[in-house]
C-alpha positions in Angstrom: -7.2 10.3 6.6 -3.9 12.3 5.6 -2.5 9.6 3.3 -5.6 8.7 1.6 -6.3 12.5 0.9 -3.0 12.8 -0.6 -3.1 9.9 -2.4 -7.0 11.6 -3.9 -4.6 15.2 -5.0 -2.3 13.5 -6.5 -4.3 11.3 -8.4 -6.8 14.5 -9.6 -3.5 16.2 -10.4 -2.6 13.6 -12.9 -5.5 12.9 -14.3 -7.9 15.2 -13.5 -11.6 15.2 -11.8 -13.6 12.8 -12.8 -13.6 9.6 -11.6 -15.2 7.5 -14.4 -12.4 8.8 -16.7 -9.6 8.9 -14.1 -9.3 5.0 -13.0 -6.1 6.1 -10.2 -8.8 8.8 -8.7 -11.1 5.8 -8.8 -9.4 3.5 -6.8 -8.1 6.3 -4.4 -12.1 7.2 -3.4 -12.6 3.3 -3.6 -10.1 3.0 -0.7 -11.1 5.8 1.1 -14.6 5.0 1.0 -13.1 1.4 2.5 -11.4 3.1 5.5 -15.1 4.9 5.7 -13.6 8.2 5.0 -16.5 11.0 5.3 -17.9 11.7 1.8 -17.3 15.5 2.4 -13.6 14.6 2.9 -13.3 13.0 -0.3 -14.9 16.0 -2.2 -12.5 18.5 -0.4 -9.5 16.2 -1.4 -10.9 16.2 -5.2 -11.4 20.0 -5.2 -8.0 20.6 -3.5 -5.8 18.7 -6.2 -8.2 21.4 -8.9 -6.4 24.2 -7.4 -3.8 26.0 -8.8 -2.1 26.9 -5.5 -2.3 23.6 -4.5 1.7 22.2 -4.5 2.6 19.3 -6.4 3.7 16.2 -5.3 6.3 14.2 -6.5 6.5 10.2 -6.2 9.5 8.7 -5.0 10.9 5.6 -3.3 14.1 4.5 -0.8 15.2 1.2 0.3 17.9 0.2 2.2 18.9 -2.6 5.0 18.7 -2.0 8.7 20.0 -5.2 10.8 19.9 -7.4 7.9 16.1 -6.9 7.4 15.2 -5.4 3.5 13.2 -1.6 4.3 11.6 -0.6 1.1 10.1 3.0 1.8 7.1 4.8 -0.7 6.7 8.3 -0.7 4.7 11.4 -2.0 6.0 14.7 -1.1 5.9 18.4 -2.2 9.6 18.7 -0.5 12.5 16.6 -1.6 15.0 17.5 0.5 12.9 17.0 4.0 12.1 13.7 3.0 15.4 12.8 1.7 16.6 14.4 5.1 14.0 12.2 7.2 14.3 9.3 5.2 18.0 9.2 5.7 17.7 10.1 9.5 15.6 7.4 9.9 18.1 5.1 8.9 20.8 6.6 10.3 19.1 6.4 13.9 19.0 2.5 13.8 22.8 2.0 12.2 21.1 1.1 8.4 22.4 2.2 4.9 20.5 3.6 2.3 21.0 2.0 -1.2 20.4 3.0 -5.0 17.3 2.5 -6.3 16.5 -1.1 -7.4 19.1 -2.5 -5.2 16.5 -4.4 -3.8 14.8 -5.2 -6.8 15.6 -8.9 -6.2 14.1 -8.8 -2.5 10.4 -7.7 -3.7 7.9 -8.3 -6.1 5.2 -5.8 -6.9 1.4 -7.5 -6.7 -1.6 -6.6 -6.6 -3.5 -6.8 -3.5 -7.3 -6.5 -3.5 -9.7 -7.3 -0.2 -13.3 -7.5 -0.8 -16.1 -8.0 2.0 -17.3 -11.6 1.8 -20.9 -9.9 2.1 -20.9 -8.6 -1.6 -20.3 -12.2 -2.9 -23.6 -13.9 -4.2 -22.1 -17.1 -5.8 -19.0 -18.1 -4.4 -18.3 -20.5 -7.2 -18.9 -18.1 -10.0 -17.1 -15.5 -8.5 -13.9 -17.4 -8.2 -14.1 -18.7 -12.1 -14.6 -14.3 -13.0 -11.2 -13.0 -11.0 -9.4 -16.3 -12.1 -10.1 -15.7 -15.4 -9.0 -11.3 -14.7 -6.0 -13.0 -13.3 -6.1 -13.8 -9.7 -3.3 -15.5 -8.5 -4.4 -16.5 -5.5 -7.5 -16.3 -3.6 -8.0 -16.5 0.3 -11.3 -16.5 2.1 -11.7 -15.4 5.8 -15.1 -16.8 7.1 -13.8 -15.7 10.7 -13.5 -11.4 9.4 -15.6 -11.6 6.3 -13.2 -11.3 4.1 -11.8 -12.3 0.8 -8.3 -11.9 -0.6 -7.5 -12.1 -4.0 -3.5 -11.1 -5.3 -2.7 -10.4 -8.7 0.7 -10.3 -10.7 1.1 -6.5 -11.2 -0.1 -6.4 -15.3 -3.1 -7.9 -14.1 -4.2 -5.3 -11.6 -6.0 -2.9 -14.0 -7.7 -5.9 -15.4 -8.8 -7.1 -12.0 -10.2 -3.7 -11.1 -12.3 -3.5 -14.6 -13.8 -6.9 -13.5 -14.8 -6.0 -10.0 -16.3 -3.1 -11.7 -18.4 -4.9 -14.2 -19.3 -7.4 -11.4 -20.7 -4.5 -9.3 -18.1 -5.4 -6.4 -16.5 -2.3 -4.5 -12.9 -3.6 -2.8 -12.3 -2.3 0.4 -9.2 -1.9 -0.4 -7.2 -2.2 -4.0 -3.9 -1.4 -4.2 -0.4 -2.3 -5.4 2.0 -3.8 -3.0 5.9 -4.8 -2.7 5.8 -8.3 -1.4 9.2 -9.7 -0.3 10.6 -12.8 -2.4 12.8 -14.2 0.5 12.4 -13.2 4.6 15.2 -13.0 7.5 14.5 -14.2 10.7 15.4 -12.3 13.5 15.8 -12.0 17.0 13.7 -10.4 19.8 16.0 -7.1 20.0 15.9 -6.9 16.2 12.1 -7.2 15.9 11.7 -4.5 18.1 13.8 -1.8 16.3 12.6 -3.0 13.0 8.5 -2.8 14.5 10.0 1.0 16.3 11.4 2.0 12.6 8.0 1.0 11.1 6.5 3.0 13.6 8.4 6.4 12.7 7.9 5.7 9.1 4.2 5.5 9.3 4.4 8.9 11.3 6.2 10.8 8.5 3.3 12.5 6.3 5.7 11.9 3.2 5.5 8.4 3.7 3.0 6.2 2.0 3.8 2.6 2.2 6.8 0.7 4.0 7.4 -3.1 3.4 10.2 -5.0 5.0 11.0 -8.8 4.4 11.3 -9.5 8.2 9.7 -13.1 9.0 8.7 -13.5 12.9 8.8 -16.9 14.3 5.8 -17.6 17.2 8.2 -17.8 19.5 9.5 -14.5 18.6 5.4 -13.1 18.1 5.3 -14.5 21.9 7.7 -12.6 23.6 6.9 -9.1 21.9 3.5 -9.5 23.2 4.6 -10.5 26.6 
């Protein structure tokens, strides 16, 4: 839960400890509940954010290429030198190159992504009309896994949160993600390399999210699983 705890702490530092008046904290708590984070852990994270001795965190991003694949890294850190060093080390280890901020702006677009348990929806037709009115661009119903996924434009992320709250629906997860506009197909060795890169970034406590534009064909997927 370390990344969620950090998000809660940052939200409290930014907007206070009252979820009713702090939308970012309200969202962080909802996401914590979505992954079954214990209530006591949530309360401790909120309290930690109110303590003066708790470090202030800086949110920063890094972007570049490894083997032709665009890599976008979002970090939250209390030590920028450590974070820069760690990110650069991973890029260098795999023969990649870091670019300037904004260099991948044409590769990724920010979208609001909401996942909602199907069990919370009483009338699907009415629900779809409500969320379309709030800015839903795409609604995907996965009956096998009991999940609905809603995509919105970045500017409709806030209105969608308010709409779901008005409908008394709690998403399992709601966040702004960077979705690739264009993708690149890779061979097996490159796929293995990029998956290893993703693993290393996800192991770093300073890294909150990692995005890429790698596309895996069915053949490559089968090779990776064999």
